[in-house]
TIROFI-253568 format. One record per residue (C-alpha): residue in one letter; x, y, z. Coordinates in steps of 0.001 Angstrom, whole numbers, plus 500000, padded with zeros to 6 digits. Layout:
<atoms>
+---+--------+--------+--------+
| r |      x |      y |      z |
+---+--------+--------+--------+
| A |      X |      Y |      Z |
...
+---+--------+--------+--------+
</atoms>
This chain:
<atoms>
+---+--------+--------+--------+
| r |      x |      y |      z |
+---+--------+--------+--------+
| I | 246262 | 548169 | 823437 |
| E | 249543 | 546253 | 823692 |
| K | 249652 | 545882 | 819900 |
| G | 249161 | 549607 | 819337 |
| Y | 245682 | 549657 | 817821 |
| D | 243911 | 553036 | 817772 |
| W | 240338 | 551747 | 818100 |
| I | 238680 | 548826 | 819891 |
| L | 235394 | 547349 | 818666 |
| T | 233038 | 545843 | 821255 |
| L | 230241 | 543463 | 820272 |
| D | 227566 | 541403 | 822012 |
| H | 227281 | 537755 | 821026 |
| D | 224010 | 538328 | 819149 |
| S | 224989 | 541489 | 817273 |
| I | 225066 | 541535 | 813471 |
| V | 227429 | 544005 | 811807 |
| T | 226043 | 545431 | 808575 |
| D | 228097 | 546229 | 805491 |
| D | 230366 | 549274 | 805853 |
| M | 229370 | 549908 | 809492 |
| I | 232927 | 550307 | 810747 |
| E | 234125 | 552046 | 807597 |
| N | 231280 | 554578 | 807813 |
| M | 232059 | 555377 | 811444 |
| L | 235740 | 555946 | 810729 |
| K | 235023 | 558048 | 807617 |
| C | 232699 | 560232 | 809655 |
| Y | 235349 | 560672 | 812345 |
| E | 237990 | 561685 | 809804 |
| N | 235775 | 564600 | 808727 |
| F | 235691 | 566057 | 812248 |
| D | 237807 | 569095 | 813033 |
| K | 240820 | 568690 | 815309 |
| D | 239042 | 569913 | 818423 |
| L | 236129 | 567476 | 818054 |
| K | 238480 | 564586 | 817264 |
| E | 240282 | 565175 | 820548 |
| K | 237026 | 565170 | 822518 |
| V | 235517 | 562064 | 820915 |
| A | 235982 | 558942 | 823015 |
| M | 233538 | 556628 | 821286 |
| L | 231725 | 556198 | 817966 |
| V | 228471 | 554231 | 817976 |
| P | 226168 | 552984 | 815192 |
| V | 222395 | 553207 | 814973 |
| H | 220999 | 550137 | 816734 |
| V | 218122 | 548456 | 814928 |
| E | 216046 | 545488 | 816052 |
| E | 216489 | 542541 | 813695 |
| K | 212748 | 542377 | 812993 |
| E | 212652 | 546076 | 812135 |
| Y | 215679 | 545706 | 809863 |
| Q | 214040 | 542828 | 808017 |
| N | 211016 | 545066 | 807457 |
| N | 213280 | 547765 | 805978 |
| S | 212454 | 550077 | 808872 |
| V | 216020 | 551095 | 809635 |
| I | 215814 | 554745 | 810690 |
| S | 212497 | 556552 | 810800 |
| N | 213615 | 559690 | 812616 |
| E | 213835 | 562522 | 810046 |
| E | 216225 | 564518 | 812201 |
| K | 218693 | 561638 | 812227 |
| L | 218440 | 561225 | 808478 |
| S | 219202 | 564897 | 807922 |
| K | 222488 | 564747 | 809830 |
| P | 225532 | 562518 | 809306 |
| Y | 225988 | 562214 | 813061 |
| I | 224570 | 563302 | 816399 |
| E | 226076 | 563587 | 819850 |
| V | 224505 | 561199 | 822370 |
| L | 224823 | 561016 | 826128 |
| T | 224735 | 557234 | 826403 |
| E | 224324 | 554217 | 824158 |
| I | 224783 | 550479 | 824384 |
| T | 228366 | 549665 | 823512 |
| S | 227728 | 546710 | 821225 |
| G | 229050 | 547955 | 817894 |
| A | 230919 | 550826 | 819507 |
| L | 234363 | 551904 | 818432 |
| T | 236242 | 553238 | 821448 |
| K | 239660 | 554833 | 821311 |
| A | 242208 | 552471 | 822822 |
| K | 243760 | 555329 | 824742 |
| I | 240437 | 555893 | 826521 |
| Y | 240562 | 552386 | 827995 |
| K | 244263 | 552873 | 828759 |
| D | 244204 | 556398 | 830198 |
| V | 240665 | 556872 | 831515 |
| G | 239759 | 553383 | 832657 |
| L | 237654 | 550302 | 831981 |
| Y | 234087 | 549307 | 832774 |
| D | 232836 | 549009 | 836348 |
| E | 232955 | 545238 | 836770 |
| K | 230972 | 545228 | 840013 |
| L | 227840 | 545864 | 837916 |
| F | 228512 | 542531 | 836138 |
| I | 225851 | 542904 | 833405 |
| D | 223136 | 545393 | 832347 |
| L | 223606 | 549166 | 832211 |
| V | 227381 | 548714 | 832462 |
| D | 227706 | 550493 | 829120 |
| H | 225441 | 553375 | 830150 |
| D | 227469 | 553822 | 833321 |
| Y | 230657 | 553966 | 831258 |
| C | 229197 | 556458 | 828776 |
| L | 227960 | 558749 | 831538 |
| S | 231369 | 558525 | 833187 |
| L | 233055 | 559590 | 829931 |
| N | 230673 | 562522 | 829534 |
| R | 231350 | 563614 | 833095 |
| K | 235046 | 563701 | 832247 |
| G | 234382 | 565957 | 829239 |
| F | 234512 | 563387 | 826437 |
| K | 231937 | 562986 | 823659 |
| I | 230064 | 559999 | 822240 |
| I | 229053 | 560320 | 818600 |
| Q | 226368 | 558276 | 816850 |
| V | 227098 | 557872 | 813136 |
| N | 223773 | 557636 | 811335 |
| S | 225099 | 555848 | 808244 |
| A | 226364 | 552974 | 810416 |
| V | 223849 | 550300 | 811419 |
| L | 224139 | 547437 | 813885 |
| I | 221418 | 544791 | 814064 |
| H | 220705 | 543537 | 817556 |
| N | 218052 | 541815 | 819602 |
| L | 216631 | 543381 | 822745 |
| G | 215586 | 540406 | 824849 |
| E | 212693 | 538489 | 823291 |
| S | 210808 | 541570 | 822196 |
| V | 207333 | 541394 | 820668 |
| K | 205486 | 544496 | 819491 |
| K | 202068 | 545046 | 821112 |
| N | 199317 | 547600 | 820481 |
| V | 197513 | 549077 | 823491 |
| L | 194838 | 551691 | 822852 |
| G | 196616 | 552656 | 819651 |
| L | 200007 | 552916 | 821335 |
| K | 202873 | 550644 | 820308 |
| M | 204573 | 548907 | 823223 |
| I | 207485 | 546479 | 822995 |
| P | 207877 | 544215 | 826029 |
| T | 211384 | 542727 | 826077 |
| N | 210598 | 539556 | 828060 |
| H | 213907 | 539602 | 829897 |
| S | 214445 | 536808 | 832410 |
| P | 213875 | 537362 | 836155 |
| L | 217644 | 537315 | 836725 |
| R | 218210 | 540035 | 834135 |
| R | 215511 | 542072 | 835863 |
| Y | 217528 | 541735 | 839070 |
| Y | 220631 | 543243 | 837475 |
| M | 218669 | 545970 | 835690 |
| S | 216962 | 547086 | 838884 |
| R | 220060 | 546960 | 841075 |
| N | 222334 | 548724 | 838601 |
| R | 219720 | 551310 | 837642 |
| H | 219373 | 552495 | 841224 |
| Y | 223151 | 552632 | 841532 |
| I | 223500 | 554737 | 838373 |
| W | 220601 | 557026 | 839315 |
| D | 222311 | 557871 | 842580 |
| K | 225749 | 558173 | 840997 |
| Y | 224760 | 560628 | 838238 |
| K | 221686 | 562416 | 839620 |
| K | 223576 | 565708 | 840028 |
| D | 225452 | 565631 | 836711 |
| F | 222714 | 564256 | 834428 |
| P | 219334 | 564775 | 836150 |
| G | 217452 | 564737 | 832834 |
| W | 218813 | 561337 | 831869 |
| V | 218080 | 559942 | 835328 |
| L | 214486 | 561205 | 835223 |
| T | 213976 | 559701 | 831753 |
| D | 215361 | 556363 | 832885 |
| K | 213141 | 556341 | 835960 |
| R | 210147 | 556767 | 833667 |
| R | 211517 | 553977 | 831479 |
| F | 211770 | 551736 | 834555 |
| I | 208114 | 552380 | 835417 |
| T | 207078 | 551681 | 831820 |
| E | 209008 | 548414 | 831768 |
| N | 207302 | 547276 | 834965 |
| L | 203950 | 548077 | 833401 |
| K | 204843 | 545953 | 830368 |
| I | 205683 | 543051 | 832684 |
| I | 202252 | 543336 | 834304 |
| L | 200410 | 543588 | 831002 |
| F | 202269 | 541251 | 828676 |
| E | 204992 | 539106 | 830203 |
| D | 204983 | 535743 | 831929 |
| K | 206630 | 534894 | 835283 |
| K | 205326 | 538196 | 836643 |
| I | 205577 | 537323 | 840337 |
| E | 209070 | 535875 | 839958 |
| K | 210279 | 538899 | 838003 |
| F | 209027 | 541351 | 840616 |
| K | 210678 | 539267 | 843348 |
| Y | 213986 | 539647 | 841528 |
| I | 213370 | 543364 | 840959 |
| K | 212740 | 543801 | 844689 |
| K | 215886 | 541802 | 845496 |
| G | 217928 | 543951 | 843110 |
| I | 216808 | 547162 | 844799 |
| K | 217475 | 545648 | 848229 |
| D | 220990 | 544555 | 847246 |
| Y | 221718 | 548044 | 845888 |
| K | 220702 | 549559 | 849225 |
| N | 222897 | 547018 | 851038 |
| N | 225829 | 547702 | 848672 |
| I | 225826 | 544137 | 847331 |
| F | 227186 | 543946 | 843782 |
| G | 228893 | 541551 | 841417 |
| E | 227411 | 538336 | 840062 |
| F | 224166 | 537180 | 841656 |
| K | 224738 | 533699 | 843069 |
| N | 221831 | 533031 | 845414 |
| N | 218307 | 531867 | 844659 |
| I | 215359 | 533860 | 845931 |
+---+--------+--------+--------+
</atoms>
């Protein structure tokens, strides 16, 4: 911001930027009309699991392939290009969340302020979601992420915070994420190790949310 850059790229430590990802996002943006350009706060790529990318299964959704971009409500911000003036004028991430769902909270906050987040379908970022392994259950594909108990603590605490914060503005997203939370717990029961420990941390996360305890978790259970 101090050096006058227009865009800021954010990346996780395990993200892999594919060829032309940034160039494709900026080219797409330049084709927007003036009104849309003013409303766009963030450009995001299509996020693809490394294993899926290696299997040449980049984007299977026909609707995405038929459009150069789509508007999304939230997305993880690894690989995102955010306008520097958004960080300067609107604000930064909510640091009390520390880790997990911080990006979704920020995206929902931008949407609530009238900004748009655009996913550019020709831009691809390779990332790893935990230690995911694809499983088949009664013909259904399930992908447990095998996140650590501590990560489950943050996910549970911050999820409940975000649900309460945005339940009036984005009830559909909140309902979908509640279903996702239930599904993830089911995957822990069916496929993951350290089940008891993980549910202890999930319970602690919910309890800390109710007691308004945030920031980095420093105590053992």
